[in-house]
C-alpha positions as protocol buffer text, in pm:
chain_id: "A"
residue {
  index: 1
  type: MET
  ca { x: 19029 y: -18426 z: 2418 }
}
residue {
  index: 2
  type: THR
  ca { x: 18671 y: -18535 z: 2362 }
}
residue {
  index: 3
  type: MET
  ca { x: 18624 y: -18609 z: 2734 }
}
residue {
  index: 4
  type: ASN
  ca { x: 18753 y: -18262 z: 2827 }
}
residue {
  index: 5
  type: LYS
  ca { x: 18513 y: -18106 z: 2576 }
}
residue {
  index: 6
  type: ARG
  ca { x: 18215 y: -18296 z: 2722 }
}
residue {
  index: 7
  type: ALA
  ca { x: 18315 y: -18198 z: 3074 }
}
residue {
  index: 8
  type: SER
  ca { x: 18339 y: -17836 z: 2964 }
}
residue {
  index: 9
  type: GLU
  ca { x: 17992 y: -17851 z: 2807 }
}
residue {
  index: 10
  type: LYS
  ca { x: 17844 y: -17998 z: 3127 }
}
residue {
  index: 11
  type: THR
  ca { x: 18006 y: -17720 z: 3330 }
}
residue {
  index: 12
  type: VAL
  ca { x: 17859 y: -17456 z: 3100 }
}
residue {
  index: 13
  type: ARG
  ca { x: 17512 y: -17613 z: 3114 }
}
residue {
  index: 14
  type: PHE
  ca { x: 17525 y: -17635 z: 3494 }
}
residue {
  index: 15
  type: THR
  ca { x: 17637 y: -17271 z: 3520 }
}
residue {
  index: 16
  type: LEU
  ca { x: 17351 y: -17160 z: 3294 }
}
residue {
  index: 17
  type: TYR
  ca { x: 17105 y: -17362 z: 3504 }
}
residue {
  index: 18
  type: ILE
  ca { x: 17222 y: -17194 z: 3824 }
}
residue {
  index: 19
  type: LEU
  ca { x: 17196 y: -16851 z: 3662 }
}
residue {
  index: 20
  type: CYS
  ca { x: 16840 y: -16926 z: 3547 }
}
residue {
  index: 21
  type: VAL
  ca { x: 16736 y: -17039 z: 3895 }
}
residue {
  index: 22
  type: LEU
  ca { x: 16883 y: -16723 z: 4050 }
}
residue {
  index: 23
  type: LEU
  ca { x: 16713 y: -16506 z: 3788 }
}
residue {
  index: 24
  type: ILE
  ca { x: 16371 y: -16662 z: 3851 }
}
residue {
  index: 25
  type: ALA
  ca { x: 16413 y: -16636 z: 4227 }
}
residue {
  index: 26
  type: SER
  ca { x: 16513 y: -16268 z: 4210 }
}
residue {
  index: 27
  type: ALA
  ca { x: 16225 y: -16184 z: 3976 }
}
residue {
  index: 28
  type: GLY
  ca { x: 15970 y: -16348 z: 4203 }
}
residue {
  index: 29
  type: CYS
  ca { x: 15765 y: -16486 z: 3916 }
}
residue {
  index: 30
  type: ILE
  ca { x: 15642 y: -16792 z: 4105 }
}
residue {
  index: 31
  type: GLN
  ca { x: 15589 y: -16791 z: 4478 }
}
residue {
  index: 32
  type: PRO
  ca { x: 15706 y: -17115 z: 4644 }
}
residue {
  index: 33
  type: ALA
  ca { x: 15416 y: -17343 z: 4728 }
}
residue {
  index: 34
  type: GLN
  ca { x: 15297 y: -17301 z: 5085 }
}
residue {
  index: 35
  type: GLU
  ca { x: 15062 y: -17547 z: 5247 }
}
residue {
  index: 36
  type: THR
  ca { x: 14792 y: -17526 z: 5511 }
}
residue {
  index: 37
  type: GLY
  ca { x: 14754 y: -17890 z: 5599 }
}
residue {
  index: 38
  type: THR
  ca { x: 14666 y: -18033 z: 5259 }
}
residue {
  index: 39
  type: MET
  ca { x: 14521 y: -17722 z: 5092 }
}
residue {
  index: 40
  type: ASN
  ca { x: 14793 y: -17560 z: 4883 }
}
residue {
  index: 41
  type: LEU
  ca { x: 14758 y: -17205 z: 4744 }
}
residue {
  index: 42
  type: GLN
  ca { x: 15018 y: -17099 z: 4487 }
}
residue {
  index: 43
  type: LEU
  ca { x: 15046 y: -16763 z: 4310 }
}
residue {
  index: 44
  type: ASP
  ca { x: 15202 y: -16693 z: 3971 }
}
residue {
  index: 45
  type: VAL
  ca { x: 15241 y: -16355 z: 3797 }
}
residue {
  index: 46
  type: PHE
  ca { x: 15344 y: -16316 z: 3432 }
}
residue {
  index: 47
  type: PRO
  ca { x: 15510 y: -16108 z: 3309 }
}
residue {
  index: 48
  type: ASN
  ca { x: 15706 y: -16012 z: 3616 }
}
residue {
  index: 49
  type: PRO
  ca { x: 15868 y: -15757 z: 3604 }
}
residue {
  index: 50
  type: VAL
  ca { x: 15605 y: -15549 z: 3422 }
}
residue {
  index: 51
  type: TYR
  ca { x: 15646 y: -15201 z: 3274 }
}
residue {
  index: 52
  type: MET
  ca { x: 15423 y: -14914 z: 3383 }
}
residue {
  index: 53
  type: GLY
  ca { x: 15102 y: -14885 z: 3183 }
}
residue {
  index: 54
  type: GLU
  ca { x: 15121 y: -15246 z: 3065 }
}
residue {
  index: 55
  type: THR
  ca { x: 14916 y: -15544 z: 3182 }
}
residue {
  index: 56
  type: THR
  ca { x: 15020 y: -15851 z: 3376 }
}
residue {
  index: 57
  type: SER
  ca { x: 14828 y: -16165 z: 3469 }
}
residue {
  index: 58
  type: LEU
  ca { x: 14790 y: -16327 z: 3810 }
}
residue {
  index: 59
  type: THR
  ca { x: 14700 y: -16694 z: 3847 }
}
residue {
  index: 60
  type: ALA
  ca { x: 14599 y: -16831 z: 4187 }
}
residue {
  index: 61
  type: THR
  ca { x: 14588 y: -17211 z: 4206 }
}
residue {
  index: 62
  type: LEU
  ca { x: 14424 y: -17391 z: 4498 }
}
residue {
  index: 63
  type: GLU
  ca { x: 14509 y: -17762 z: 4520 }
}
residue {
  index: 64
  type: ASN
  ca { x: 14326 y: -18010 z: 4740 }
}
residue {
  index: 65
  type: ASN
  ca { x: 14582 y: -18276 z: 4825 }
}
residue {
  index: 66
  type: ALA
  ca { x: 14359 y: -18439 z: 5087 }
}
residue {
  index: 67
  type: LYS
  ca { x: 14137 y: -18744 z: 5071 }
}
residue {
  index: 68
  type: LYS
  ca { x: 13832 y: -18539 z: 5169 }
}
residue {
  index: 69
  type: THR
  ca { x: 13603 y: -18298 z: 4985 }
}
residue {
  index: 70
  type: TYR
  ca { x: 13595 y: -17932 z: 5086 }
}
residue {
  index: 71
  type: ARG
  ca { x: 13283 y: -17720 z: 5039 }
}
residue {
  index: 72
  type: ASN
  ca { x: 13202 y: -17360 z: 4941 }
}
residue {
  index: 73
  type: ILE
  ca { x: 13535 y: -17276 z: 4782 }
}
residue {
  index: 74
  type: LYS
  ca { x: 13608 y: -16907 z: 4724 }
}
residue {
  index: 75
  type: ILE
  ca { x: 13923 y: -16747 z: 4582 }
}
residue {
  index: 76
  type: GLU
  ca { x: 13958 y: -16370 z: 4550 }
}
residue {
  index: 77
  type: VAL
  ca { x: 14210 y: -16087 z: 4539 }
}
residue {
  index: 78
  type: PHE
  ca { x: 14184 y: -15902 z: 4870 }
}
residue {
  index: 79
  type: ASP
  ca { x: 14468 y: -15657 z: 4802 }
}
residue {
  index: 80
  type: PRO
  ca { x: 14542 y: -15537 z: 4444 }
}
residue {
  index: 81
  type: GLY
  ca { x: 14830 y: -15326 z: 4569 }
}
residue {
  index: 82
  type: GLN
  ca { x: 14875 y: -15024 z: 4341 }
}
residue {
  index: 83
  type: PHE
  ca { x: 14743 y: -15207 z: 4037 }
}
residue {
  index: 84
  type: GLY
  ca { x: 14420 y: -15123 z: 3862 }
}
residue {
  index: 85
  type: ALA
  ca { x: 14211 y: -15434 z: 3803 }
}
residue {
  index: 86
  type: ILE
  ca { x: 14099 y: -15488 z: 3444 }
}
residue {
  index: 87
  type: ASN
  ca { x: 13929 y: -15821 z: 3494 }
}
residue {
  index: 88
  type: CYS
  ca { x: 13930 y: -15985 z: 3835 }
}
residue {
  index: 89
  type: PRO
  ca { x: 13608 y: -16160 z: 3943 }
}
residue {
  index: 90
  type: SER
  ca { x: 13620 y: -16386 z: 4246 }
}
residue {
  index: 91
  type: LEU
  ca { x: 13598 y: -16761 z: 4190 }
}
residue {
  index: 92
  type: SER
  ca { x: 13334 y: -16968 z: 4370 }
}
residue {
  index: 93
  type: LYS
  ca { x: 13291 y: -17346 z: 4359 }
}
residue {
  index: 94
  type: ARG
  ca { x: 13039 y: -17561 z: 4542 }
}
residue {
  index: 95
  type: GLU
  ca { x: 13306 y: -17815 z: 4631 }
}
residue {
  index: 96
  type: LEU
  ca { x: 13663 y: -17923 z: 4566 }
}
residue {
  index: 97
  type: LYS
  ca { x: 13703 y: -18299 z: 4557 }
}
residue {
  index: 98
  type: PRO
  ca { x: 14016 y: -18490 z: 4662 }
}
residue {
  index: 99
  type: PHE
  ca { x: 14317 y: -18395 z: 4449 }
}
residue {
  index: 100
  type: GLY
  ca { x: 14105 y: -18136 z: 4267 }
}
residue {
  index: 101
  type: VAL
  ca { x: 14230 y: -17795 z: 4149 }
}
residue {
  index: 102
  type: ALA
  ca { x: 14064 y: -17453 z: 4132 }
}
residue {
  index: 103
  type: ASP
  ca { x: 14219 y: -17162 z: 3939 }
}
residue {
  index: 104
  type: LEU
  ca { x: 14155 y: -16788 z: 3950 }
}
residue {
  index: 105
  type: THR
  ca { x: 14305 y: -16571 z: 3673 }
}
residue {
  index: 106
  type: CYS
  ca { x: 14312 y: -16191 z: 3686 }
}
residue {
  index: 107
  type: SER
  ca { x: 14455 y: -15914 z: 3468 }
}
residue {
  index: 108
  type: PHE
  ca { x: 14603 y: -15593 z: 3609 }
}
residue {
  index: 109
  type: ARG
  ca { x: 14740 y: -15274 z: 3460 }
}
residue {
  index: 110
  type: ALA
  ca { x: 15061 y: -15143 z: 3611 }
}
residue {
  index: 111
  type: PRO
  ca { x: 15034 y: -14784 z: 3740 }
}
residue {
  index: 112
  type: MET
  ca { x: 15244 y: -14494 z: 3618 }
}
residue {
  index: 113
  type: ILE
  ca { x: 15550 y: -14450 z: 3839 }
}
residue {
  index: 114
  type: ASP
  ca { x: 15847 y: -14217 z: 3874 }
}
residue {
  index: 115
  type: LYS
  ca { x: 16091 y: -14495 z: 3959 }
}
residue {
  index: 116
  type: GLU
  ca { x: 16108 y: -14874 z: 3976 }
}
residue {
  index: 117
  type: ARG
  ca { x: 15925 y: -15026 z: 4272 }
}
residue {
  index: 118
  type: VAL
  ca { x: 15802 y: -15358 z: 4412 }
}
residue {
  index: 119
  type: VAL
  ca { x: 15434 y: -15398 z: 4503 }
}
residue {
  index: 120
  type: TYR
  ca { x: 15246 y: -15694 z: 4644 }
}
residue {
  index: 121
  type: LEU
  ca { x: 14930 y: -15868 z: 4529 }
}
residue {
  index: 122
  type: GLY
  ca { x: 14727 y: -16045 z: 4798 }
}
residue {
  index: 123
  type: VAL
  ca { x: 14497 y: -16343 z: 4741 }
}
residue {
  index: 124
  type: SER
  ca { x: 14272 y: -16528 z: 4985 }
}
residue {
  index: 125
  type: ALA
  ca { x: 14115 y: -16873 z: 4958 }
}
residue {
  index: 126
  type: SER
  ca { x: 13842 y: -16996 z: 5191 }
}
residue {
  index: 127
  type: PHE
  ca { x: 13660 y: -17327 z: 5226 }
}
residue {
  index: 128
  type: ASP
  ca { x: 13417 y: -17507 z: 5458 }
}
residue {
  index: 129
  type: SER
  ca { x: 13489 y: -17837 z: 5629 }
}
residue {
  index: 130
  type: SER
  ca { x: 13396 y: -18047 z: 5932 }
}
residue {
  index: 131
  type: LEU
  ca { x: 13580 y: -18225 z: 6210 }
}
residue {
  index: 132
  type: ASN
  ca { x: 13393 y: -18521 z: 6358 }
}
residue {
  index: 133
  type: ALA
  ca { x: 13495 y: -18724 z: 6662 }
}
residue {
  index: 134
  type: VAL
  ca { x: 13353 y: -19028 z: 6840 }
}
residue {
  index: 135
  type: GLN
  ca { x: 13484 y: -19088 z: 7192 }
}
residue {
  index: 136
  type: PRO
  ca { x: 13375 y: -19407 z: 7376 }
}
residue {
  index: 137
  type: VAL
  ca { x: 13301 y: -19355 z: 7746 }
}
residue {
  index: 138
  type: GLU
  ca { x: 13237 y: -19623 z: 8007 }
}
residue {
  index: 139
  type: ILE
  ca { x: 13036 y: -19527 z: 8316 }
}
residue {
  index: 140
  type: ILE
  ca { x: 13024 y: -19767 z: 8609 }
}
residue {
  index: 141
  type: SER
  ca { x: 12847 y: -19770 z: 8943 }
}
residue {
  index: 142
  type: GLU
  ca { x: 13037 y: -19735 z: 9271 }
}
residue {
  index: 143
  type: GLU
  ca { x: 12954 y: -20099 z: 9347 }
}
residue {
  index: 144
  type: GLU
  ca { x: 13109 y: -20208 z: 9018 }
}
residue {
  index: 145
  type: LYS
  ca { x: 13419 y: -20002 z: 9096 }
}
residue {
  index: 146
  type: LYS
  ca { x: 13459 y: -20176 z: 9433 }
}
residue {
  index: 147
  type: ARG
  ca { x: 13407 y: -20516 z: 9273 }
}
residue {
  index: 148
  type: ARG
  ca { x: 13678 y: -20447 z: 9013 }
}
residue {
  index: 149
  type: GLU
  ca { x: 13917 y: -20318 z: 9276 }
}
residue {
  index: 150
  type: MET
  ca { x: 13866 y: -20630 z: 9488 }
}
residue {
  index: 151
  type: THR
  ca { x: 13931 y: -20859 z: 9192 }
}
residue {
  index: 152
  type: GLY
  ca { x: 14222 y: -20652 z: 9061 }
}
residue {
  index: 153
  type: LYS
  ca { x: 14041 y: -20573 z: 8737 }
}
residue {
  index: 154
  type: MET
  ca { x: 14005 y: -20198 z: 8783 }
}
residue {
  index: 155
  type: GLU
  ca { x: 14193 y: -20050 z: 8486 }
}
residue {
  index: 156
  type: SER
  ca { x: 14232 y: -19674 z: 8467 }
}
residue {
  index: 157
  type: LYS
  ca { x: 14230 y: -19512 z: 8122 }
}
residue {
  index: 158
  type: PRO
  ca { x: 14352 y: -19162 z: 8024 }
}
residue {
  index: 159
  type: ARG
  ca { x: 14120 y: -18866 z: 8070 }
}
residue {
  index: 160
  type: ILE
  ca { x: 14248 y: -18663 z: 7772 }
}
residue {
  index: 161
  type: TYR
  ca { x: 14189 y: -18752 z: 7405 }
}
residue {
  index: 162
  type: SER
  ca { x: 14272 y: -18561 z: 7087 }
}
residue {
  index: 163
  type: TYR
  ca { x: 14132 y: -18553 z: 6735 }
}
residue {
  index: 164
  type: GLU
  ca { x: 14244 y: -18344 z: 6438 }
}
residue {
  index: 165
  type: ASP
  ca { x: 14220 y: -18285 z: 6067 }
}
residue {
  index: 166
  type: GLU
  ca { x: 14435 y: -18072 z: 5836 }
}
residue {
  index: 167
  type: SER
  ca { x: 14323 y: -17737 z: 5984 }
}
residue {
  index: 168
  type: ILE
  ca { x: 14193 y: -17767 z: 6341 }
}
residue {
  index: 169
  type: SER
  ca { x: 14224 y: -17997 z: 6642 }
}
residue {
  index: 170
  type: LEU
  ca { x: 13987 y: -18101 z: 6920 }
}
residue {
  index: 171
  type: THR
  ca { x: 14086 y: -18202 z: 7273 }
}
residue {
  index: 172
  type: ILE
  ca { x: 13836 y: -18388 z: 7493 }
}
residue {
  index: 173
  type: GLU
  ca { x: 13929 y: -18373 z: 7861 }
}
residue {
  index: 174
  type: PHE
  ca { x: 13739 y: -18547 z: 8139 }
}
residue {
  index: 175
  type: SER
  ca { x: 13758 y: -18429 z: 8500 }
}
residue {
  index: 176
  type: GLU
  ca { x: 13885 y: -18772 z: 8604 }
}
residue {
  index: 177
  type: ASN
  ca { x: 14037 y: -19077 z: 8444 }
}
residue {
  index: 178
  type: LEU
  ca { x: 13807 y: -19322 z: 8270 }
}
residue {
  index: 179
  type: PRO
  ca { x: 13595 y: -19512 z: 8345 }
}
residue {
  index: 180
  type: ILE
  ca { x: 13366 y: -19251 z: 8501 }
}
residue {
  index: 181
  type: VAL
  ca { x: 13219 y: -19356 z: 8832 }
}
residue {
  index: 182
  type: ALA
  ca { x: 12856 y: -19251 z: 8876 }
}
residue {
  index: 183
  type: ARG
  ca { x: 12841 y: -19060 z: 9203 }
}
residue {
  index: 184
  type: PRO
  ca { x: 12659 y: -18755 z: 9345 }
}
residue {
  index: 185
  type: THR
  ca { x: 12961 y: -18526 z: 9302 }
}
residue {
  index: 186
  type: GLU
  ca { x: 12975 y: -18311 z: 8989 }
}
residue {
  index: 187
  type: GLN
  ca { x: 13180 y: -18440 z: 8698 }
}
residue {
  index: 188
  type: TYR
  ca { x: 13269 y: -18259 z: 8378 }
}
residue {
  index: 189
  type: VAL
  ca { x: 13404 y: -18304 z: 8029 }
}
residue {
  index: 190
  type: TYR
  ca { x: 13578 y: -18016 z: 7851 }
}
residue {
  index: 191
  type: PHE
  ca { x: 13619 y: -17952 z: 7479 }
}
residue {
  index: 192
  type: THR
  ca { x: 13897 y: -17733 z: 7338 }
}
residue {
  index: 193
  type: ILE
  ca { x: 13930 y: -17638 z: 6970 }
}
residue {
  index: 194
  type: LYS
  ca { x: 14261 y: -17512 z: 6832 }
}
residue {
  index: 195
  type: ASN
  ca { x: 14372 y: -17375 z: 6497 }
}
residue {
  index: 196
  type: LYS
  ca { x: 14665 y: -17589 z: 6382 }
}
residue {
  index: 197
  type: GLY
  ca { x: 14725 y: -17432 z: 6039 }
}
residue {
  index: 198
  type: ASP
  ca { x: 14866 y: -17095 z: 5930 }
}
residue {
  index: 199
  type: GLY
  ca { x: 14528 y: -16955 z: 5824 }
}
residue {
  index: 200
  type: LEU
  ca { x: 14221 y: -16824 z: 6007 }
}
residue {
  index: 201
  type: ALA
  ca { x: 13956 y: -17061 z: 6144 }
}
residue {
  index: 202
  type: LYS
  ca { x: 13594 y: -16963 z: 6207 }
}
residue {
  index: 203
  type: ILE
  ca { x: 13378 y: -17206 z: 6402 }
}
residue {
  index: 204
  type: ASN
  ca { x: 13028 y: -17210 z: 6253 }
}
residue {
  index: 205
  type: SER
  ca { x: 12869 y: -17472 z: 6477 }
}
residue {
  index: 206
  type: PHE
  ca { x: 12957 y: -17711 z: 6760 }
}
residue {
  index: 207
  type: ARG
  ca { x: 12731 y: -18008 z: 6837 }
}
residue {
  index: 208
  type: VAL
  ca { x: 12777 y: -18280 z: 7096 }
}
residue {
  index: 209
  type: SER
  ca { x: 12552 y: -18578 z: 7165 }
}
residue {
  index: 210
  type: GLY
  ca { x: 12548 y: -18940 z: 7280 }
}
residue {
  index: 211
  type: LEU
  ca { x: 12582 y: -18887 z: 7656 }
}
residue {
  index: 212
  type: PRO
  ca { x: 12345 y: -18707 z: 7895 }
}
residue {
  index: 213
  type: MET
  ca { x: 12516 y: -18375 z: 7974 }
}
residue {
  index: 214
  type: GLN
  ca { x: 12453 y: -18004 z: 8016 }
}
residue {
  index: 215
  type: CYS
  ca { x: 12683 y: -17789 z: 7803 }
}
residue {
  index: 216
  type: ASP
  ca { x: 12763 y: -17420 z: 7801 }
}
residue {
  index: 217
  type: ILE
  ca { x: 12818 y: -17368 z: 7427 }
}
residue {
  index: 218
  type: PRO
  ca { x: 12892 y: -17006 z: 7325 }
}
residue {
  index: 219
  type: ASN
  ca { x: 12689 y: -16840 z: 7052 }
}
residue {
  index: 220
  type: GLU
  ca { x: 13012 y: -16718 z: 6892 }
}
residue {
  index: 221
  type: PHE
  ca { x: 13359 y: -16864 z: 6917 }
}
residue {
  index: 222
  type: GLU
  ca { x: 13629 y: -16602 z: 6980 }
}
residue {
  index: 223
  type: PRO
  ca { x: 13989 y: -16723 z: 6939 }
}
residue {
  index: 224
  type: ILE
  ca { x: 14272 y: -16611 z: 7163 }
}
residue {
  index: 225
  type: LYS
  ca { x: 14576 y: -16665 z: 6946 }
}
residue {
  index: 226
  type: ASP
  ca { x: 14522 y: -17019 z: 6814 }
}
residue {
  index: 227
  type: GLU
  ca { x: 14280 y: -17144 z: 7081 }
}
residue {
  index: 228
  type: PHE
  ca { x: 13905 y: -17098 z: 7111 }
}
residue {
  index: 229
  type: GLN
  ca { x: 13724 y: -17072 z: 7445 }
}
residue {
  index: 230
  type: LYS
  ca { x: 13688 y: -17399 z: 7633 }
}
residue {
  index: 231
  type: ILE
  ca { x: 13344 y: -17564 z: 7639 }
}
residue {
  index: 232
  type: ALA
  ca { x: 13242 y: -17716 z: 7972 }
}
residue {
  index: 233
  type: CYS
  ca { x: 12976 y: -17988 z: 7995 }
}
residue {
  index: 234
  type: LYS
  ca { x: 12837 y: -18124 z: 8320 }
}
residue {
  index: 235
  type: LEU
  ca { x: 12789 y: -18499 z: 8298 }
}
residue {
  index: 236
  type: SER
  ca { x: 12453 y: -18640 z: 8401 }
}
residue {
  index: 237
  type: PRO
  ca { x: 12475 y: -19022 z: 8398 }
}
residue {
  index: 238
  type: ARG
  ca { x: 12140 y: -19183 z: 8473 }
}
residue {
  index: 239
  type: ASN
  ca { x: 12033 y: -19519 z: 8612 }
}
residue {
  index: 240
  type: VAL
  ca { x: 12375 y: -19682 z: 8615 }
}
residue {
  index: 241
  type: ASN
  ca { x: 12318 y: -20007 z: 8806 }
}
residue {
  index: 242
  type: TYR
  ca { x: 12626 y: -20186 z: 8678 }
}
residue {
  index: 243
  type: LEU
  ca { x: 12787 y: -20020 z: 8379 }
}
residue {
  index: 244
  type: SER
  ca { x: 12688 y: -19827 z: 8071 }
}
residue {
  index: 245
  type: VAL
  ca { x: 12887 y: -19755 z: 7756 }
}
residue {
  index: 246
  type: TYR
  ca { x: 12828 y: -19436 z: 7560 }
}
residue {
  index: 247
  type: ASN
  ca { x: 12977 y: -19271 z: 7254 }
}
residue {
  index: 248
  type: ILE
  ca { x: 13031 y: -18897 z: 7280 }
}
residue {
  index: 249
  type: ILE
  ca { x: 12977 y: -18769 z: 6926 }
}
residue {
  index: 250
  type: VAL
  ca { x: 13119 y: -18427 z: 6837 }
}
residue {
  index: 251
  type: ASN
  ca { x: 13051 y: -18242 z: 6511 }
}
residue {
  index: 252
  type: ILE
  ca { x: 13235 y: -17917 z: 6433 }
}
residue {
  index: 253
  type: ASP
  ca { x: 13156 y: -17719 z: 6118 }
}
residue {
  index: 254
  type: TYR
  ca { x: 13406 y: -17448 z: 6032 }
}
residue {
  index: 255
  type: THR
  ca { x: 13532 y: -17212 z: 5764 }
}
residue {
  index: 256
  type: TYR
  ca { x: 13904 y: -17182 z: 5699 }
}
residue {
  index: 257
  type: GLU
  ca { x: 14080 y: -16900 z: 5515 }
}
residue {
  index: 258
  type: ILE
  ca { x: 14437 y: -16886 z: 5391 }
}
residue {
  index: 259
  type: THR
  ca { x: 14611 y: -16585 z: 5238 }
}
residue {
  index: 260
  type: ARG
  ca { x: 14918 y: -16544 z: 5021 }
}
residue {
  index: 261
  type: THR
  ca { x: 15103 y: -16247 z: 4872 }
}
residue {
  index: 262
  type: ILE
  ca { x: 15342 y: -16226 z: 4579 }
}
residue {
  index: 263
  type: PRO
  ca { x: 15585 y: -15943 z: 4491 }
}
residue {
  index: 264
  type: VAL
  ca { x: 15563 y: -15779 z: 4150 }
}
residue {
  index: 265
  type: THR
  ca { x: 15830 y: -15545 z: 4014 }
}
residue {
  index: 266
  type: ILE
  ca { x: 15709 y: -15241 z: 3817 }
}
residue {
  index: 267
  type: ARG
  ca { x: 15960 y: -15077 z: 3587 }
}
residue {
  index: 268
  type: LYS
  ca { x: 15949 y: -14735 z: 3430 }
}
């Protein structure tokens, strides 16, 4: 009898738990965490639902789950929906260190309505970061190439290399397999930047050094879908009598913005 009673109590508790989960999900109080790489922006509104003429509070939490520090953090409401803002300043921080958290809290007054409706609050979070890459490049003379081929020591290496962080990726593509053979014909290296997250990337600067080359770097980077225009650099190896080893160093500074929305029910 006691065992049946305990089993019945467990069944009741489980049923109540399921009902609570369904209630929270239908009310939309907490938006499920969504991640852009390792920057996580979560929205919470309480109370939700809210009655017309009353106030509700929005909390936007930005979590840095990476092992790197992000700079120039900004969180703001970009779409207040039909709410009137009572107190909603944007939040700015100089940096957000690894596993750090930044919170923005706003208060809104629900508008007067003729019937129940669902409106959406929109929040954006932006931050600055950098992607750095170092690509070793071996350049040999034509005589060295022949010598290696004769001795069976000519090893061909791939011509495409990729680097990435949590938000963007960089592809370095040479016009031929490595090592590069110094010859009169023109040889190139191409750089392609892609947005790999679900936010918007803005390239602030692109710098490349370490190897003599002439690059056509655009003043502004315009993305087509998730890919920015390709950068072409003409290689200019000099005075290669035997072999030379270089490091192509690439520095990309960018701003990344993520946006989230959360539904809020307004009742009459």
